[in-house]
PyMOL commands that place a pseudoatom at each C-alpha (Angstrom):
pseudoatom trace, name=CA, resn=UNK, resi=1, chain=A, elem=C, hetatm=0, pos=[132.901, -82.187, -204.611]
pseudoatom trace, name=CA, resn=UNK, resi=2, chain=A, elem=C, hetatm=0, pos=[135.255, -83.053, -201.830]
pseudoatom trace, name=CA, resn=UNK, resi=3, chain=A, elem=C, hetatm=0, pos=[134.992, -86.272, -199.917]
pseudoatom trace, name=CA, resn=UNK, resi=4, chain=A, elem=C, hetatm=0, pos=[134.190, -84.466, -196.662]
pseudoatom trace, name=CA, resn=UNK, resi=5, chain=A, elem=C, hetatm=0, pos=[131.573, -82.203, -198.293]
pseudoatom trace, name=CA, resn=UNK, resi=6, chain=A, elem=C, hetatm=0, pos=[130.002, -85.471, -199.630]
pseudoatom trace, name=CA, resn=UNK, resi=7, chain=A, elem=C, hetatm=0, pos=[129.962, -86.995, -196.247]
pseudoatom trace, name=CA, resn=UNK, resi=8, chain=A, elem=C, hetatm=0, pos=[128.598, -83.916, -194.416]
pseudoatom trace, name=CA, resn=UNK, resi=9, chain=A, elem=C, hetatm=0, pos=[125.742, -83.865, -197.333]
pseudoatom trace, name=CA, resn=UNK, resi=10, chain=A, elem=C, hetatm=0, pos=[124.979, -87.722, -196.607]
pseudoatom trace, name=CA, resn=UNK, resi=11, chain=A, elem=C, hetatm=0, pos=[125.062, -87.195, -192.888]
pseudoatom trace, name=CA, resn=UNK, resi=12, chain=A, elem=C, hetatm=0, pos=[122.902, -84.067, -193.007]
pseudoatom trace, name=CA, resn=UNK, resi=13, chain=A, elem=C, hetatm=0, pos=[120.347, -85.365, -195.490]
pseudoatom trace, name=CA, resn=UNK, resi=14, chain=A, elem=C, hetatm=0, pos=[119.990, -88.872, -193.659]
pseudoatom trace, name=CA, resn=UNK, resi=15, chain=A, elem=C, hetatm=0, pos=[119.629, -87.171, -190.282]
pseudoatom trace, name=CA, resn=UNK, resi=16, chain=A, elem=C, hetatm=0, pos=[116.789, -84.889, -191.593]
pseudoatom trace, name=CA, resn=UNK, resi=17, chain=A, elem=C, hetatm=0, pos=[115.135, -87.774, -193.343]
pseudoatom trace, name=CA, resn=UNK, resi=18, chain=A, elem=C, hetatm=0, pos=[115.412, -89.834, -189.949]
pseudoatom trace, name=CA, resn=UNK, resi=19, chain=A, elem=C, hetatm=0, pos=[113.879, -86.928, -188.125]
pseudoatom trace, name=CA, resn=UNK, resi=20, chain=A, elem=C, hetatm=0, pos=[111.078, -86.598, -190.551]
pseudoatom trace, name=CA, resn=UNK, resi=21, chain=A, elem=C, hetatm=0, pos=[110.454, -90.347, -190.568]
pseudoatom trace, name=CA, resn=UNK, resi=22, chain=A, elem=C, hetatm=0, pos=[110.234, -90.471, -186.763]
pseudoatom trace, name=CA, resn=UNK, resi=23, chain=A, elem=C, hetatm=0, pos=[107.777, -87.912, -186.627]
pseudoatom trace, name=CA, resn=UNK, resi=24, chain=A, elem=C, hetatm=0, pos=[105.607, -88.994, -189.437]
pseudoatom trace, name=CA, resn=UNK, resi=25, chain=A, elem=C, hetatm=0, pos=[105.669, -92.616, -188.232]
pseudoatom trace, name=CA, resn=UNK, resi=26, chain=A, elem=C, hetatm=0, pos=[104.552, -91.936, -184.758]
pseudoatom trace, name=CA, resn=UNK, resi=27, chain=A, elem=C, hetatm=0, pos=[102.193, -89.104, -185.560]
pseudoatom trace, name=CA, resn=UNK, resi=28, chain=A, elem=C, hetatm=0, pos=[100.520, -89.977, -188.620]
pseudoatom trace, name=CA, resn=UNK, resi=29, chain=A, elem=C, hetatm=0, pos=[101.665, -93.048, -190.637]
pseudoatom trace, name=CA, resn=UNK, resi=30, chain=A, elem=C, hetatm=0, pos=[101.505, -95.934, -188.238]
pseudoatom trace, name=CA, resn=UNK, resi=31, chain=A, elem=C, hetatm=0, pos=[101.492, -94.678, -184.577]
pseudoatom trace, name=CA, resn=UNK, resi=32, chain=A, elem=C, hetatm=0, pos=[101.487, -96.945, -181.653]
pseudoatom trace, name=CA, resn=UNK, resi=33, chain=A, elem=C, hetatm=0, pos=[98.041, -95.402, -180.593]
pseudoatom trace, name=CA, resn=UNK, resi=34, chain=A, elem=C, hetatm=0, pos=[95.430, -94.004, -182.812]
pseudoatom trace, name=CA, resn=UNK, resi=35, chain=A, elem=C, hetatm=0, pos=[96.023, -90.258, -183.284]
pseudoatom trace, name=CA, resn=UNK, resi=36, chain=A, elem=C, hetatm=0, pos=[99.778, -90.211, -182.384]
pseudoatom trace, name=CA, resn=UNK, resi=37, chain=A, elem=C, hetatm=0, pos=[101.662, -90.617, -179.237]
pseudoatom trace, name=CA, resn=UNK, resi=38, chain=A, elem=C, hetatm=0, pos=[104.652, -89.019, -177.239]
pseudoatom trace, name=CA, resn=UNK, resi=39, chain=A, elem=C, hetatm=0, pos=[106.879, -91.677, -178.762]
pseudoatom trace, name=CA, resn=UNK, resi=40, chain=A, elem=C, hetatm=0, pos=[107.129, -89.087, -181.553]
pseudoatom trace, name=CA, resn=UNK, resi=41, chain=A, elem=C, hetatm=0, pos=[109.440, -87.380, -179.050]
pseudoatom trace, name=CA, resn=UNK, resi=42, chain=A, elem=C, hetatm=0, pos=[112.129, -89.817, -180.051]
pseudoatom trace, name=CA, resn=UNK, resi=43, chain=A, elem=C, hetatm=0, pos=[113.076, -87.537, -182.866]
pseudoatom trace, name=CA, resn=UNK, resi=44, chain=A, elem=C, hetatm=0, pos=[114.065, -84.731, -180.180]
pseudoatom trace, name=CA, resn=UNK, resi=45, chain=A, elem=C, hetatm=0, pos=[117.609, -86.177, -179.550]
pseudoatom trace, name=CA, resn=UNK, resi=46, chain=A, elem=C, hetatm=0, pos=[118.391, -86.236, -183.237]
pseudoatom trace, name=CA, resn=UNK, resi=47, chain=A, elem=C, hetatm=0, pos=[117.233, -82.569, -183.471]
pseudoatom trace, name=CA, resn=UNK, resi=48, chain=A, elem=C, hetatm=0, pos=[119.828, -81.661, -180.989]
pseudoatom trace, name=CA, resn=UNK, resi=49, chain=A, elem=C, hetatm=0, pos=[122.718, -82.852, -183.181]
pseudoatom trace, name=CA, resn=UNK, resi=50, chain=A, elem=C, hetatm=0, pos=[121.304, -81.248, -186.453]
pseudoatom trace, name=CA, resn=UNK, resi=51, chain=A, elem=C, hetatm=0, pos=[123.156, -77.898, -186.346]
pseudoatom trace, name=CA, resn=UNK, resi=52, chain=A, elem=C, hetatm=0, pos=[126.417, -79.452, -185.400]
pseudoatom trace, name=CA, resn=UNK, resi=53, chain=A, elem=C, hetatm=0, pos=[126.145, -82.071, -188.292]
pseudoatom trace, name=CA, resn=UNK, resi=54, chain=A, elem=C, hetatm=0, pos=[125.263, -79.368, -190.760]
pseudoatom trace, name=CA, resn=UNK, resi=55, chain=A, elem=C, hetatm=0, pos=[128.031, -77.200, -189.623]
pseudoatom trace, name=CA, resn=UNK, resi=56, chain=A, elem=C, hetatm=0, pos=[130.628, -79.901, -189.629]
pseudoatom trace, name=CA, resn=UNK, resi=57, chain=A, elem=C, hetatm=0, pos=[131.400, -80.114, -186.035]
pseudoatom trace, name=CA, resn=UNK, resi=58, chain=A, elem=C, hetatm=0, pos=[133.526, -83.068, -185.431]
pseudoatom trace, name=CA, resn=UNK, resi=59, chain=A, elem=C, hetatm=0, pos=[132.449, -83.611, -181.839]
pseudoatom trace, name=CA, resn=UNK, resi=60, chain=A, elem=C, hetatm=0, pos=[128.591, -83.743, -183.119]
pseudoatom trace, name=CA, resn=UNK, resi=61, chain=A, elem=C, hetatm=0, pos=[129.686, -86.355, -185.631]
pseudoatom trace, name=CA, resn=UNK, resi=62, chain=A, elem=C, hetatm=0, pos=[131.439, -88.408, -182.839]
pseudoatom trace, name=CA, resn=UNK, resi=63, chain=A, elem=C, hetatm=0, pos=[128.533, -88.186, -180.298]
pseudoatom trace, name=CA, resn=UNK, resi=64, chain=A, elem=C, hetatm=0, pos=[125.938, -88.826, -182.824]
pseudoatom trace, name=CA, resn=UNK, resi=65, chain=A, elem=C, hetatm=0, pos=[127.555, -91.881, -184.173]
pseudoatom trace, name=CA, resn=UNK, resi=66, chain=A, elem=C, hetatm=0, pos=[126.723, -93.472, -180.703]
pseudoatom trace, name=CA, resn=UNK, resi=67, chain=A, elem=C, hetatm=0, pos=[123.126, -92.090, -180.409]
pseudoatom trace, name=CA, resn=UNK, resi=68, chain=A, elem=C, hetatm=0, pos=[122.245, -93.409, -183.949]
pseudoatom trace, name=CA, resn=UNK, resi=69, chain=A, elem=C, hetatm=0, pos=[122.849, -97.087, -182.693]
pseudoatom trace, name=CA, resn=UNK, resi=70, chain=A, elem=C, hetatm=0, pos=[119.601, -96.846, -180.766]
pseudoatom trace, name=CA, resn=UNK, resi=71, chain=A, elem=C, hetatm=0, pos=[117.691, -95.749, -183.732]
pseudoatom trace, name=CA, resn=UNK, resi=72, chain=A, elem=C, hetatm=0, pos=[119.077, -98.772, -185.643]
pseudoatom trace, name=CA, resn=UNK, resi=73, chain=A, elem=C, hetatm=0, pos=[118.315, -101.144, -182.751]
pseudoatom trace, name=CA, resn=UNK, resi=74, chain=A, elem=C, hetatm=0, pos=[114.558, -99.789, -182.749]
pseudoatom trace, name=CA, resn=UNK, resi=75, chain=A, elem=C, hetatm=0, pos=[114.443, -100.234, -186.539]
pseudoatom trace, name=CA, resn=UNK, resi=76, chain=A, elem=C, hetatm=0, pos=[115.712, -103.855, -186.472]
pseudoatom trace, name=CA, resn=UNK, resi=77, chain=A, elem=C, hetatm=0, pos=[113.567, -104.735, -183.417]
pseudoatom trace, name=CA, resn=UNK, resi=78, chain=A, elem=C, hetatm=0, pos=[110.365, -103.283, -185.110]
pseudoatom trace, name=CA, resn=UNK, resi=79, chain=A, elem=C, hetatm=0, pos=[111.204, -104.471, -188.533]
pseudoatom trace, name=CA, resn=UNK, resi=80, chain=A, elem=C, hetatm=0, pos=[111.301, -108.108, -186.980]
pseudoatom trace, name=CA, resn=UNK, resi=81, chain=A, elem=C, hetatm=0, pos=[108.228, -107.758, -184.771]
pseudoatom trace, name=CA, resn=UNK, resi=82, chain=A, elem=C, hetatm=0, pos=[105.839, -105.417, -186.513]
pseudoatom trace, name=CA, resn=UNK, resi=83, chain=A, elem=C, hetatm=0, pos=[103.809, -105.931, -189.559]
pseudoatom trace, name=CA, resn=UNK, resi=84, chain=A, elem=C, hetatm=0, pos=[102.368, -103.846, -192.382]
pseudoatom trace, name=CA, resn=UNK, resi=85, chain=A, elem=C, hetatm=0, pos=[103.353, -100.039, -192.550]
pseudoatom trace, name=CA, resn=UNK, resi=86, chain=A, elem=C, hetatm=0, pos=[105.176, -100.019, -189.355]
pseudoatom trace, name=CA, resn=UNK, resi=87, chain=A, elem=C, hetatm=0, pos=[107.498, -102.830, -190.487]
pseudoatom trace, name=CA, resn=UNK, resi=88, chain=A, elem=C, hetatm=0, pos=[108.267, -100.940, -193.815]
pseudoatom trace, name=CA, resn=UNK, resi=89, chain=A, elem=C, hetatm=0, pos=[108.971, -97.918, -191.838]
pseudoatom trace, name=CA, resn=UNK, resi=90, chain=A, elem=C, hetatm=0, pos=[111.208, -99.658, -189.445]
pseudoatom trace, name=CA, resn=UNK, resi=91, chain=A, elem=C, hetatm=0, pos=[113.299, -101.004, -192.458]
pseudoatom trace, name=CA, resn=UNK, resi=92, chain=A, elem=C, hetatm=0, pos=[113.543, -97.382, -193.874]
pseudoatom trace, name=CA, resn=UNK, resi=93, chain=A, elem=C, hetatm=0, pos=[114.787, -96.371, -190.291]
pseudoatom trace, name=CA, resn=UNK, resi=94, chain=A, elem=C, hetatm=0, pos=[117.518, -99.021, -190.450]
pseudoatom trace, name=CA, resn=UNK, resi=95, chain=A, elem=C, hetatm=0, pos=[118.638, -98.060, -193.925]
pseudoatom trace, name=CA, resn=UNK, resi=96, chain=A, elem=C, hetatm=0, pos=[118.760, -94.282, -192.887]
pseudoatom trace, name=CA, resn=UNK, resi=97, chain=A, elem=C, hetatm=0, pos=[120.552, -95.151, -189.587]
pseudoatom trace, name=CA, resn=UNK, resi=98, chain=A, elem=C, hetatm=0, pos=[123.206, -97.168, -191.344]
pseudoatom trace, name=CA, resn=UNK, resi=99, chain=A, elem=C, hetatm=0, pos=[123.781, -94.367, -193.894]
pseudoatom trace, name=CA, resn=UNK, resi=100, chain=A, elem=C, hetatm=0, pos=[124.125, -91.755, -191.197]
pseudoatom trace, name=CA, resn=UNK, resi=101, chain=A, elem=C, hetatm=0, pos=[126.370, -94.006, -189.167]
pseudoatom trace, name=CA, resn=UNK, resi=102, chain=A, elem=C, hetatm=0, pos=[128.779, -94.751, -192.285]
pseudoatom trace, name=CA, resn=UNK, resi=103, chain=A, elem=C, hetatm=0, pos=[128.866, -91.100, -193.122]
pseudoatom trace, name=CA, resn=UNK, resi=104, chain=A, elem=C, hetatm=0, pos=[129.665, -89.765, -189.656]
pseudoatom trace, name=CA, resn=UNK, resi=105, chain=A, elem=C, hetatm=0, pos=[132.344, -92.291, -188.908]
pseudoatom trace, name=CA, resn=UNK, resi=106, chain=A, elem=C, hetatm=0, pos=[134.049, -91.771, -192.172]
pseudoatom trace, name=CA, resn=UNK, resi=107, chain=A, elem=C, hetatm=0, pos=[133.775, -87.975, -191.571]
pseudoatom trace, name=CA, resn=UNK, resi=108, chain=A, elem=C, hetatm=0, pos=[135.222, -88.266, -188.200]
pseudoatom trace, name=CA, resn=UNK, resi=109, chain=A, elem=C, hetatm=0, pos=[138.163, -90.440, -189.425]
pseudoatom trace, name=CA, resn=UNK, resi=110, chain=A, elem=C, hetatm=0, pos=[138.985, -88.070, -192.320]
pseudoatom trace, name=CA, resn=UNK, resi=111, chain=A, elem=C, hetatm=0, pos=[138.920, -84.886, -190.021]
pseudoatom trace, name=CA, resn=UNK, resi=112, chain=A, elem=C, hetatm=0, pos=[140.710, -86.411, -187.182]
pseudoatom trace, name=CA, resn=UNK, resi=113, chain=A, elem=C, hetatm=0, pos=[144.112, -84.964, -188.126]
pseudoatom trace, name=CA, resn=UNK, resi=114, chain=A, elem=C, hetatm=0, pos=[142.721, -81.482, -188.253]
pseudoatom trace, name=CA, resn=UNK, resi=115, chain=A, elem=C, hetatm=0, pos=[141.184, -81.598, -184.944]
pseudoatom trace, name=CA, resn=UNK, resi=116, chain=A, elem=C, hetatm=0, pos=[144.022, -83.264, -182.704]
pseudoatom trace, name=CA, resn=UNK, resi=117, chain=A, elem=C, hetatm=0, pos=[147.737, -83.172, -182.666]
pseudoatom trace, name=CA, resn=UNK, resi=118, chain=A, elem=C, hetatm=0, pos=[149.464, -86.395, -183.690]
pseudoatom trace, name=CA, resn=UNK, resi=119, chain=A, elem=C, hetatm=0, pos=[149.857, -88.901, -180.664]
pseudoatom trace, name=CA, resn=UNK, resi=120, chain=A, elem=C, hetatm=0, pos=[153.176, -90.207, -179.673]
for i in range(1, 120): cmd.bond("trace and resi %d" % i, "trace and resi %d" % (i + 1))
show_as sticks, trace
zoom trace
């Protein structure tokens, strides 16, 4: 298996897992309000990048590398301040966002020669 294929698999898998985590966290597992809340919509920006990540669009990888930092920051903040199940879910969010970030940055670096001409 090639390195770009492995990175695409890691990025796609961690992104899908992060989307599912955001939905499950805010709707069923440990919502801020009983019965769920609109905070589950935080998964929506991730969904917009899903097709591009699965297809290997370099632009999607670059843009999502900036977006994922917000999810990392939320995970760190809630991992520090929350208790119980919410704290555990926050730590999982941190791990998934780090895996995703590492995979998309590495993929963007490996594919940069194919997408742009060499600079002078």
